[in-house]
N, C-alpha and C positions, 0 to 999 in steps of 0.2 A: 033308401034300397033295401031290398029285402033280406036276414041274412038267415040262413039255412043250419037246422039242426046236425047237418055233416059238418066236418071237422074242417076250418080256414082262419088260416092266419095269416098276417102281412108284418114283416118285419123290417121296418122302414129303418136305415144304416144310411147316411148324408156323409160321405167321405167329399173333403174338400181340400186342396192348400192355397195359402196366401201366397201372394207373390213372396218374392225370394228375400225382400227384405224382413221378411215378418217372417217366422215360423210357422210351420206347418199348424194345423190345429182343424178336429172334426168342427163342422157350421154346422150348427141349429139352423133351422130356415124359416124361422118364428125370428130370428132376433137378429135386428139390422147389423149391417156389418159395415164402419165405414169409409169410406173412397177414398183411395189414395192413389199418386199419379203411377201411370203405367210405364212400367220399363221394358225394359228388353226381355222377352219371355221367357221365363226360368226354366229348366229344366225339373219336368215332373216326378215326382220321388212317391213310391209304395206310402199309403196314407193306411194305418190300421184302423179299422172299425170297433167302434165301439163292444161288448163284449154282451155276445147273446145269448139271449133266455133260448131257451130250444121250443119249438112249436108247443101250442096248447091245441088241444084237441077240441071239438065243439060239445056243451054242456052232452052226457050222458053218452056219447060213442065213441068209442075204440077211438087211439090213433091210426090216422090211415099211413101210405105213403108219402111219401115227402118231396115234392119237386122245389128242388131250390133254385133259385132266380138272379141274376144281374142285373142291373138298368141300367140306362140313361134316366139322372134326377125328373129331367122335364116330364118325363112320362107316370109320375106319378100318380093323378084323381088315375088319367085313364086307366091304368096296369090294374088299379086298385078294383076299381068296375069290375076290368074286363077279367080279372080272376075269379074274383067272385061270382061273377053272373057261368062262368065254367065249373066253378065249383058245386055251383047252386047244380049241374044234370051230371054229377058223379055221384054214384053208390059205393065209396072206397072212402070215403072221410078225408079226400085228400087234403094237407099239410104243405103251403105255398109261403117259407119265408122269404121272403122279395130285400136283395139288398141296393138300393137306390142312392147312387155315386155318379162323377159325372166322368168323358169320353177317357179322359188324361188318367184318373189316378181307374177306372176299370183295368184300363190298358195294363195299369205298372202292376195288378193286381192279379192280371191272369198271368200276365209273365214271372211274375214270381211266385206262379204254383199254385195262385187260388183254385180252386174247380169247383164250377155252380153247374148246376144239369141247362141250363139255358142261358145266353148271353143275349140282351135288347139293347141295341147299341145305336149311338144315332151320327156317325162317323164311318161310312161305307171305308176310307182308308184304314182305320186303325180293325176294320172285321179283317179285309183284306189280308193284313200284315199277319194277324192274328191267326187266322186259315194259314197261310203260307208258314209260317212255325208250329203249326200242327198240335195249337189249343182247341181252334175251333172245325167243325167238320165241314168240310163244303158243302155236303150231299142235306139237300132240305131245306137251305138255309133260304131263310123267304124277305122278301122286303114288303113292308106291313104301313106303313104310313109317313105321309111325309109332312114337313113344315116350314116353315118359312121365315126369314128376319125380319123385322120391322125396327122401325126409333116412335117410341112415344116419349114425345116432347113438349115443353112451351109453346104453347100457340104463340105464333111469329107477332110484333105488335105490326108489322109492315104487314099490309094483307096484298099479295102476289100471288096467284093462280100458278104461276111458274117457279116458286121459290122454292126449294128441294134439303131435305134436309143437312147435306153437306154446305146448303150456304149458310147453314146458322151455324157452322160449328166456328167459334170461335168469335162471330158478331152477338147476336143476340143467344146464345151459349153460350156460356162462361167455361163449364163443367158438364161431361158427356161420361157415364157409367160406360164399363163392356164389361165381360167377362173372362177371368184371366188364358188368354190366349193358348197356352200350353195345357190348359186341363179343362176348356167349357167350349164346344161345338159352338155356344155363338158369340164366344169372345174370339174363333177361326175364322166365323162365315165377317165378322167385324172386322177386324183385323184387314182382310181381303178389301171388303168396300172401302174403308179409309184407305188402302192404301192408293186403289185406285182412283182417285181423291186426291192425292198428296195430302193427306192430313196425317201423316204419320211424321213429318218432318219435325225440327228443333221448334219452328212455331206453335206451331201444334200441343205439342204434347203434354205441354202445362195444362190443355183442355180436354183430357182425357184421365180418368181414373180407371182404376181395374177394382173388381168386386168378386165376388166368389164363387155366382151365376146371376141367371135370370132374377128370380126374387129376390137378391138383396138388392140388384141393381133399380129394382123398382121400389124396397122400402129405401131405399136412400133417394128418388124423386119427392116418396112421403115424408122426407125429414125433412125436405130441402136442401140436401148436401148436395144435389145437382141437379140442371136442366134438362138432363134426356137422361135415355138410358137406351143399349140396344136389348131388345126382347125377342119373344118369339111372336107369331103371332098368337098363337096358345097361350101367349102371357095376358090377353089382352082382356081376356074378362072378368080379370080382379084388376084391371088399371081404369080407377075412375077418378083421377085429381082430377078438380075442379079447375080450369086455365091449359089443361093437355089433353092433345091429340095425336093418333098414329099420324107417323112416315111411313107408304111404302117404300122398302130396297129393294129395286131394279134386279131381276136375275142375272145381267149382266154385273151385277158389284156384286154379287151374293147369291152361290146356287143355291136352288132350295135343301133341304138336307132330309135322305132317309134312312128310317129307321128299319134298321135289320133282325130281323131273329134266328139264331146258331145255335145247336148245340153241342155242348163241350162234347172233347173228343173221349175222354176220360170221363164221361156222365156216368154219376148211378142211378140214376133214372129216365135213362133213356129214352125209351116208349112213350113216359106219361109227359116228358119233356117234351117230346114232338107231337103228343093230342092236343096238345094245350096250344104249340105252334101253330097247328093245324085251324085251330078253332079263331087266334084269333087274327089271320090272314083270309080267315071266310067271310062269305056274303053276309052270313049270318052277325058277323061283329064290326062289318063297316057303320052301321050307325050308333054305337058307342064312341068309335072314333072320332065320327063325325061332329056327335054332341059334346066333345072338347074340344073342337076345331081343327083336327086335325083333317088331312086330306089323305084319300084311299084312291081316287080316278089313274 
């Protein structure tokens, strides 16, 4: 990736909440989170971000306008390249601090008065609610890309083309990781899929483990803590555990998620946010989305 002389910085703040039986705490995406049994989804509480350092201008460049973004953590890699590519094209040395978090914490932060210029959310229901409450502008909202849920699990010992992921839970898979449904979009989809196959009952509850996010689920696999994990399709590029394979989740079990871009009603730099939103929803940005496994058609 080429780094220009124009000013550009990414401030990545991960805010997650653990399940109800442990206090909420910030999650380091590089630190594995031990799997714990899934309980009834807790009520999401706002989680304070780490202290933010001020954006730093590029070497030798005067500080330019600032565009603040809050986004779903599953967009980390693609958003970094999208922002850098757009910044390369600007002559105003924009600074772009980005807060990455999960859907539940994003909604809680916005409802508690947090204001950015642009929100990139993976839950359309949350976007609608925040729009109805007046936090986000309905005008100019864009559907940017979509992602799908998969199960990444240990290859079955019994070879059967008709064997599906839900047949393995409780049989060959004794522990399956899923994101906390009250906070993580993939967890919400997993909960829906599990419910459709009657896998949320007492008989299967001990087969499920709650983790902070998709990457924590993958790390639990790598540490041999679980036999499978619900991930996004875009996570599979990092999933290369010997003896494991991906299992698709059918649309009727878990529909795709659609990432939506929306401006804040109280944005300090609405025009700049709208210009960036125009870019990431344009045909010029599609190759970048596709590079990271997202679908844009």
